[in-house]
Phi, psi and omega in degrees: 000136176277127180241125180225126176280112184263343180207134176229124181237106178278148177235161173300139182308134178255158177303327181289349182097356182297132181239341180171186180227152178221142171253135187230134176261126178248101191055247182256012182252127178262124177246120185261152167069043162295142180258136178252123179240155171213117180230136180052036179078001183253116179276149173204164184244140171243129176295164178306139179207165172253160178239153177206161178258136176218126182054038178078002180246148176278128179244157180243138178233114181297141178282322180225136173262124179257145171300150184306317181296316180292321179300318178295319179295316179294317178301316180299317181294316181294314182293327175297313179294321180298310182289330175295315180295317178298319180296317179294316178297314180296319178297320178294321180294320179294321184286320189246005184287177181297156175128000000 
């Protein structure tokens, strides 16, 4: 299966660990809004999901369930794109930043 990160939207780091969103094309299917998190220095991906409250707590319900192997491949593709973008942004800040 061809996996392509077609859109990456980084956000200012949030207390929740949220770092950005990614849209991924799996062959001819576009899946939007994978979430990119980083906590305690460890990055991870959450597939698109909806949230709801149950017993006063926020619960998550995945929109699509992926086989573990595909989930790992998609996560690797997103994290590769994420770190590449961070490196380019950081490099630009160093090159063009104040000073």
